[in-house]
LUMVO-817977 format. One line per field, with one value per residue (C-alpha): residue number from 1; x, y, z; residue in one letter; chain. Coordinates in pm, 1 decimal, padded with zeros to 6 digits, always signed. Each point is the difference from the previous one (the first is absolute). Layout:
N
resi NUM_...
c1 X_...
c2 Y_...
c3 Z_...
resn A_...
chain A_...
***
This chain:
328
resi 1_2_3_4_5_6_7_8_9_10_11_12_13_14_15_16_17_18_19_20_21_22_23_24_25_26_27_28_29_30_31_32_33_34_35_36_37_38_39_40_41_42_43_44_45_46_47_48_49_50_51_52_53_54_55_56_57_58_59_60_61_62_63_64_65_66_67_68_69_70_71_72_73_74_75_76_77_78_79_80_81_82_83_84_85_86_87_88_89_90_91_92_93_94_95_96_97_98_99_100_101_102_103_104_105_106_107_108_109_110_111_112_113_114_115_116_117_118_119_120_121_122_123_124_125_126_127_128_129_130_131_132_133_134_135_136_137_138_139_140_141_142_143_144_145_146_147_148_149_150_151_152_153_154_155_156_157_158_159_160_161_162_163_164_165_166_167_168_169_170_171_172_173_174_175_176_177_178_179_180_181_182_183_184_185_186_187_188_189_190_191_192_193_194_195_196_197_198_199_200_201_202_203_204_205_206_207_208_209_210_211_212_213_214_215_216_217_218_219_220_221_222_223_224_225_226_227_228_229_230_231_232_233_234_235_236_237_238_239_240_241_242_243_244_245_246_247_248_249_250_251_252_253_254_255_256_257_258_259_260_261_262_263_264_265_266_267_268_269_270_271_272_273_274_275_276_277_278_279_280_281_282_283_284_285_286_287_288_289_290_291_292_293_294_295_296_297_298_299_300_301_302_303_304_305_306_307_308_309_310_311_312_313_314_315_316_317_318_319_320_321_322_323_324_325_326_327_328
c1 +14649.9_-00157.2_-00210.9_-00056.3_-00069.6_+00146.0_-00181.4_-00068.6_-00301.2_-00183.7_-00233.3_+00279.3_+00170.2_-00325.7_-00068.0_+00362.4_-00043.2_-00326.3_+00170.8_+00287.2_-00239.8_-00201.2_+00305.4_+00210.6_-00290.3_+00129.0_-00227.7_+00252.7_+00007.1_+00211.9_-00064.7_+00257.4_+00123.8_+00319.0_+00145.7_-00023.0_+00189.1_+00259.8_+00047.7_+00050.3_-00297.1_-00138.4_+00172.9_-00019.9_+00075.7_+00082.2_-00354.8_-00147.1_-00131.2_+00043.0_-00244.3_-00014.4_+00279.7_+00377.1_+00211.3_+00090.2_+00310.3_-00074.6_-00360.4_-00122.2_-00161.9_-00021.5_-00250.1_-00004.2_-00051.2_+00146.0_+00284.1_+00162.3_+00036.2_+00165.0_+00239.6_+00088.5_+00103.4_+00200.7_+00177.5_+00104.2_+00131.7_-00275.5_-00111.4_-00378.8_-00032.6_+00185.5_-00259.9_-00271.2_-00337.3_-00066.5_+00028.0_-00179.4_-00089.6_-00368.3_-00317.2_-00024.3_+00199.5_-00296.7_+00054.3_+00371.6_-00090.6_-00276.8_+00224.1_+00279.2_-00226.3_-00195.9_+00303.1_-00098.5_-00309.3_-00241.6_-00371.8_-00069.5_-00359.2_-00153.6_-00099.6_+00362.8_+00115.8_-00272.7_+00119.9_+00350.5_-00137.2_-00154.0_+00313.8_+00205.2_-00224.2_-00012.8_+00371.1_+00114.8_-00276.6_-00106.9_-00305.9_-00088.6_-00193.8_-00160.9_-00323.7_+00200.3_+00164.8_-00323.7_-00177.1_-00054.8_+00139.2_+00013.7_+00377.7_-00011.0_-00266.1_+00221.1_+00308.0_-00192.3_-00047.1_+00379.5_+00051.4_-00239.8_+00184.6_-00075.0_-00162.8_+00118.8_-00288.1_+00092.3_+00272.9_+00166.6_+00231.5_-00291.5_-00196.7_+00288.1_+00067.4_-00367.2_+00011.3_+00293.0_-00199.7_-00310.0_+00183.7_+00163.2_-00331.9_-00270.8_-00063.2_+00005.0_-00371.5_-00071.4_+00247.9_-00161.9_-00318.5_+00166.4_-00130.2_+00345.8_+00101.8_-00328.7_+00039.0_+00329.7_-00124.9_-00283.8_+00231.3_+00230.6_-00294.9_-00110.5_+00345.8_+00062.2_-00112.0_+00256.3_+00273.3_-00110.7_-00009.0_+00346.9_+00152.8_-00163.5_+00124.4_+00356.9_+00080.0_+00250.1_+00216.0_+00363.4_+00056.5_+00213.6_-00296.2_-00152.6_-00238.5_-00120.9_+00104.0_+00124.4_-00231.7_+00162.9_-00218.7_+00192.8_-00128.1_+00286.2_-00204.6_-00238.9_+00055.5_-00178.1_+00032.9_-00281.8_-00180.1_+00127.4_-00045.0_+00244.1_-00196.4_-00285.3_+00220.4_-00029.1_-00377.2_+00024.8_+00282.3_-00046.1_+00282.0_+00254.9_+00230.0_+00128.2_-00037.7_+00239.0_-00107.1_+00228.7_-00083.8_+00164.7_+00070.7_-00211.8_+00109.5_-00272.1_-00204.1_+00279.8_+00115.1_+00369.9_+00231.7_+00073.0_-00177.2_-00172.6_-00036.5_-00219.4_-00070.3_-00239.5_-00042.8_-00343.6_-00242.2_+00186.4_+00259.6_-00240.8_+00138.4_+00238.8_+00361.1_+00171.2_+00329.4_-00139.9_+00130.6_-00096.2_+00195.3_+00320.9_-00068.7_-00016.2_+00304.3_+00206.0_-00078.1_+00104.5_-00323.0_-00195.3_-00115.4_-00308.7_-00149.8_+00005.4_-00360.5_+00019.8_+00275.7_+00075.0_+00285.4_+00100.8_+00216.7_+00143.9_-00004.9_+00154.9_-00231.9_-00310.3_+00204.9_+00206.6_-00325.2_-00128.8_+00334.1_+00026.0_-00359.2_+00037.1_+00337.3_-00126.5_-00320.4_+00204.0_+00233.1_-00294.1_-00150.3_+00335.7_+00046.9_-00360.8_+00054.1_+00324.1_-00177.1_-00151.6_-00364.0_+00071.0
c2 +22196.2_-00326.6_+00002.4_-00365.1_-00334.6_-00311.4_-00297.9_-00372.1_-00080.3_-00203.4_+00073.6_+00072.6_+00227.8_+00186.7_+00044.6_+00108.9_+00261.9_+00115.6_+00056.1_+00189.3_+00199.9_+00100.6_+00120.5_+00149.4_+00126.2_-00179.6_-00076.0_-00151.5_-00379.0_-00241.7_-00376.1_-00270.2_-00337.5_-00117.9_-00155.0_+00330.7_+00163.0_-00279.6_+00026.3_+00379.4_+00069.3_+00278.0_+00336.8_+00135.7_+00355.3_+00154.6_+00138.0_-00353.7_-00208.8_-00375.2_-00234.0_-00378.2_-00056.3_-00063.6_+00300.1_+00234.4_+00219.6_+00369.4_-00023.0_+00256.2_-00247.3_-00380.2_-00208.6_-00380.0_-00315.1_-00281.3_-00184.0_-00094.8_+00367.0_+00072.0_-00293.4_+00111.3_+00340.0_-00153.4_-00225.9_+00314.0_+00152.8_+00260.9_+00098.8_-00007.6_+00242.2_+00263.5_+00004.3_+00268.0_-00140.5_-00314.5_-00378.2_-00235.3_-00368.7_+00080.4_-00150.7_+00257.3_+00280.6_+00225.1_-00067.2_+00088.4_+00336.2_+00074.3_-00074.6_+00214.0_+00298.1_-00044.7_+00132.7_+00339.7_-00009.1_+00075.3_-00069.6_-00298.4_-00053.1_-00295.5_-00171.1_-00008.1_-00175.9_-00262.2_-00043.7_-00067.8_-00267.7_-00168.9_+00018.4_-00151.6_-00307.6_-00014.5_+00044.0_-00236.6_-00252.2_-00004.1_-00218.7_-00268.6_-00231.6_-00019.2_+00152.9_+00296.5_+00050.9_-00048.0_+00267.1_+00305.6_+00282.1_+00342.0_-00019.1_-00347.2_+00101.0_+00287.7_-00222.5_-00243.2_+00277.1_+00028.3_-00375.2_+00002.7_+00062.5_+00325.5_-00035.5_+00181.1_+00243.5_+00082.2_+00244.4_-00185.0_+00287.5_+00242.3_-00246.9_-00047.2_+00372.8_+00072.0_-00270.8_+00176.3_+00323.4_-00183.6_-00185.3_+00328.4_+00183.9_-00255.2_-00304.5_-00338.8_-00053.8_+00305.2_-00097.2_-00339.6_+00188.9_+00210.7_-00110.5_-00039.7_-00230.1_-00194.1_-00102.4_-00173.5_-00154.0_-00161.3_-00116.6_-00167.7_-00182.3_-00123.6_-00139.4_-00187.8_-00329.7_+00052.8_+00030.2_-00322.4_-00189.9_+00120.8_-00105.9_-00342.7_-00049.2_+00108.6_-00113.0_-00277.5_-00126.1_-00110.6_-00372.9_+00098.7_+00183.0_-00298.2_+00214.5_+00214.5_+00301.8_+00213.5_+00007.4_+00128.1_+00192.0_-00047.4_+00231.9_-00046.3_-00212.3_+00289.9_+00242.4_+00282.1_+00164.1_-00146.2_+00175.1_-00163.8_+00084.5_-00211.4_-00023.9_-00173.6_-00311.9_-00014.5_-00018.5_-00280.8_-00187.4_+00067.7_-00241.4_+00224.7_+00223.4_+00223.4_+00034.6_+00054.6_+00153.4_-00021.4_+00165.2_+00149.4_+00366.7_+00181.2_+00317.4_+00186.0_-00318.8_-00213.8_-00302.8_+00002.2_-00280.1_+00181.2_-00128.7_+00176.9_-00178.5_+00105.0_-00157.5_+00054.9_-00158.8_-00136.2_+00027.5_-00278.6_+00248.4_+00265.8_+00146.3_-00292.6_+00048.1_-00161.6_+00017.5_-00008.1_+00288.5_-00001.2_+00317.7_-00165.9_-00296.8_+00229.5_+00193.0_-00314.1_-00117.6_+00341.5_+00057.9_+00242.9_+00086.1_+00089.9_-00037.5_-00307.3_-00063.7_+00087.5_+00026.3_+00010.0_-00062.7_-00002.9_-00239.1_+00094.1_-00281.5_-00014.6_-00250.2_-00209.9_-00303.5_+00214.6_+00132.6_-00350.0_-00109.1_+00316.1_-00030.1_-00357.5_+00072.1_+00306.5_-00169.2_-00280.3_+00252.1_+00201.5_-00313.2_-00103.4_+00341.4_-00002.7_-00335.0_+00118.6_+00285.2_-00118.2_+00070.9_+00087.3
c3 +12949.0_-00121.4_-00314.7_-00102.8_+00165.3_-00164.2_+00145.3_-00039.9_-00217.8_+00264.5_+00291.7_+00247.6_-00251.2_-00058.3_+00372.8_+00047.4_-00271.9_+00159.3_+00337.2_-00164.0_-00216.0_+00307.3_+00192.5_-00279.7_-00219.2_-00309.9_-00296.7_-00243.7_+00048.4_-00204.8_+00022.3_-00065.0_+00122.1_+00172.4_-00317.2_-00187.3_+00287.3_+00010.4_-00377.7_+00029.2_-00228.0_+00220.0_+00021.8_+00352.8_+00109.4_+00341.8_+00002.8_-00010.9_+00291.0_-00063.3_+00178.5_+00040.4_-00254.0_+00000.4_+00092.7_-00284.8_+00040.8_-00037.9_+00124.9_+00251.2_+00240.9_+00004.4_+00193.0_+00000.4_+00208.1_-00213.2_+00173.3_-00331.4_-00097.6_+00334.7_-00040.6_-00353.4_+00132.5_+00283.4_-00250.5_-00188.8_+00322.5_+00023.8_+00349.6_-00020.6_+00291.6_-00201.8_-00278.4_-00009.9_+00100.6_+00199.7_-00016.7_+00238.7_+00009.6_+00043.2_-00140.5_-00277.4_-00154.0_+00069.2_+00371.3_-00031.7_-00154.1_+00249.3_+00299.1_-00146.2_-00064.3_+00322.3_+00185.7_-00137.7_+00226.4_-00282.6_+00031.0_-00226.2_-00115.1_+00180.5_-00325.8_-00115.5_+00316.9_-00055.1_-00358.8_+00129.1_+00233.4_-00306.6_-00214.1_+00283.3_-00018.2_-00380.7_-00065.3_+00275.5_-00078.5_+00365.1_-00049.5_+00250.9_-00234.4_-00343.0_+00133.4_+00130.9_-00339.1_-00195.6_+00207.4_-00217.9_+00211.0_-00164.8_-00036.5_-00150.2_-00252.6_-00114.7_-00006.5_-00224.2_-00255.6_-00025.3_-00038.1_-00295.5_-00330.0_-00175.9_-00340.8_-00310.3_+00048.6_+00360.2_+00096.1_+00287.2_+00089.3_+00022.5_+00213.9_+00245.1_+00017.9_+00072.1_+00266.9_+00168.9_+00014.0_+00122.3_+00279.1_+00100.7_+00021.8_+00085.4_+00221.5_-00169.1_+00058.8_-00218.1_-00271.6_-00065.7_-00091.9_-00269.1_-00341.2_-00154.4_+00287.9_+00015.9_-00365.1_+00072.0_+00326.1_-00194.9_-00278.5_+00250.0_+00157.8_-00341.8_-00076.0_+00326.0_-00155.3_-00275.5_+00264.9_+00167.3_-00330.4_-00104.1_+00331.7_-00015.2_-00356.6_+00069.1_+00354.9_+00072.7_+00284.8_-00013.8_+00066.6_+00301.2_+00152.1_+00178.3_+00207.0_-00293.3_+00205.2_-00289.4_-00304.2_-00316.2_-00240.4_-00323.2_-00273.6_-00245.3_-00242.8_-00058.4_-00287.1_+00176.5_+00340.9_+00211.6_+00282.2_+00320.4_+00368.5_+00201.9_+00328.5_-00180.3_+00000.8_+00381.2_-00036.7_-00254.8_+00178.5_+00372.6_+00091.3_-00173.3_+00202.9_-00278.7_-00375.4_-00290.6_-00330.2_-00302.5_-00329.9_-00303.0_-00029.3_-00260.3_-00177.0_-00189.5_+00003.7_-00147.0_+00200.5_+00092.9_+00112.7_+00327.6_+00310.9_+00286.6_+00335.7_+00291.4_+00339.0_+00290.0_+00341.4_+00080.8_+00290.4_+00183.2_+00125.8_+00126.5_+00325.5_+00042.5_+00096.8_-00296.2_-00185.5_-00352.9_-00211.8_-00367.7_-00072.1_+00114.1_-00230.7_-00302.2_+00120.5_+00061.0_-00352.8_-00129.5_-00191.9_+00218.8_+00351.4_+00201.9_+00346.4_+00221.1_-00108.7_-00369.6_-00256.6_-00369.4_-00238.6_-00364.0_-00199.8_-00339.6_-00257.5_-00345.5_-00169.1_+00051.3_+00102.4_+00238.4_+00144.9_+00079.4_+00148.9_+00209.9_+00117.1_+00126.5_+00159.3_+00185.2_+00113.9_+00154.5_+00163.8_+00132.7_+00154.3_+00148.0_+00162.3_+00117.4_+00170.0_+00157.2_+00180.0_+00331.0_+00071.4_+00365.1
resn M_Y_S_R_I_V_T_H_D_D_M_D_G_I_V_S_A_A_V_C_S_Y_Y_Y_H_I_E_D_I_Y_F_T_G_P_Y_A_I_A_D_C_K_V_Q_V_E_P_S_D_I_V_C_D_L_P_Y_V_P_N_C_G_L_W_F_D_H_H_L_G_N_K_E_A_L_E_Y_R_G_I_N_I_D_S_L_P_G_S_F_G_L_K_D_S_C_G_R_V_I_Y_D_F_L_D_K_E_S_I_Q_W_P_E_Y_L_T_R_T_L_D_E_I_D_V_I_D_S_F_A_Y_S_C_K_E_D_W_L_A_N_T_F_G_K_L_I_N_N_T_L_L_L_P_F_S_A_N_T_N_G_I_E_Y_M_R_N_L_V_Y_A_I_R_D_Y_P_L_E_D_I_V_E_F_D_W_V_K_V_R_I_Q_E_Y_A_E_R_E_Q_E_I_I_Q_T_I_Q_N_C_V_R_F_L_P_E_D_K_E_S_A_L_P_I_I_D_L_T_D_L_N_Y_R_P_F_I_V_R_P_M_S_F_V_L_Y_P_Q_S_K_A_V_V_V_V_Q_N_Q_F_I_H_G_V_K_Q_H_N_L_N_F_S_M_S_L_G_F_Y_F_Y_K_K_N_H_K_K_D_L_G_S_I_M_A_E_L_G_I_G_D_G_H_P_G_A_A_G_G_R_A_L_C_T_S_K_S_D_M_F_R_T_K_E_K_L_L_K_Q_I_F_R_L_W_Q_S_Q_P_E_K
chain A_A_A_A_A_A_A_A_A_A_A_A_A_A_A_A_A_A_A_A_A_A_A_A_A_A_A_A_A_A_A_A_A_A_A_A_A_A_A_A_A_A_A_A_A_A_A_A_A_A_A_A_A_A_A_A_A_A_A_A_A_A_A_A_A_A_A_A_A_A_A_A_A_A_A_A_A_A_A_A_A_A_A_A_A_A_A_A_A_A_A_A_A_A_A_A_A_A_A_A_A_A_A_A_A_A_A_A_A_A_A_A_A_A_A_A_A_A_A_A_A_A_A_A_A_A_A_A_A_A_A_A_A_A_A_A_A_A_A_A_A_A_A_A_A_A_A_A_A_A_A_A_A_A_A_A_A_A_A_A_A_A_A_A_A_A_A_A_A_A_A_A_A_A_A_A_A_A_A_A_A_A_A_A_A_A_A_A_A_A_A_A_A_A_A_A_A_A_A_A_A_A_A_A_A_A_A_A_A_A_A_A_A_A_A_A_A_A_A_A_A_A_A_A_A_A_A_A_A_A_A_A_A_A_A_A_A_A_A_A_A_A_A_A_A_A_A_A_A_A_A_A_A_A_A_A_A_A_A_A_A_A_A_A_A_A_A_A_A_A_A_A_A_A_A_A_A_A_A_A_A_A_A_A_A_A_A_A_A_A_A_A_A_A_A_A_A_A_A_A_A_A_A_A_A_A_A_A_A_A_A_A_A_A_A_A_A_A_A_A_A_A_A_A_A_A_A_A
***
């Protein structure tokens, strides 16, 4: 019945595809991002399973856990419970799929349930402190290989597809020993100092941010797409409670005026009952969505001057909405 999986090109999307591939015996995996779905750049058929992405009409099954995607459907008058598949506000989309399929009383391999425990932590950023995040668990090592940009000599699609098959068939502790994975694990380790230096060179705080709670990593002065890992800012600035990254969109290596924003909560909020919701900030601004703990957005700009005006305006609005959300 289902012949292809269309999934997000990140760790949660890959684990989601692995779970679906295990249950439905599907080998054809297509990777994309939420903007490509929103811009209707991906053709989806009734034989497709869509994972960790906005809903696509005509798909066979849809699995997701992003509140903004749910709210977008409700705004259009679509009853989410009537859609084929499952939606749940859970720590990962992989968990949504597993719980949905687990009703079939199948015998899941024990290594796959352990993988889901890891992706719940990674995707929801459930780390108690910088030492917790810096610890090289098997899942985090593999996730690092996806954060690392793919070189011109590396087939990123093939790597991600092979990772889906590996996660479906092997425990994470075996996968990190595969030669094609070990190469990227080592490359990430070698480039960590580059990440730290870029953040230190590009970080700033708004004048209104008297407590330096919300560092802004502003990459718009760069004419290339740098390698950035947002949580590293919490190691460098332990007083911060969340981080904002703003950078230009690049198309085929060419810098565009359009802006991409991303946000993450820090270790400060680990297992605290709080009212911070980064996804709702992006949604209220009308530029994107996400989870309470992580979110992203995009702003279209017509010129360089419009880009700088839009950037400063949105950063101020993001900080204002951040301040308006209570911590408790």
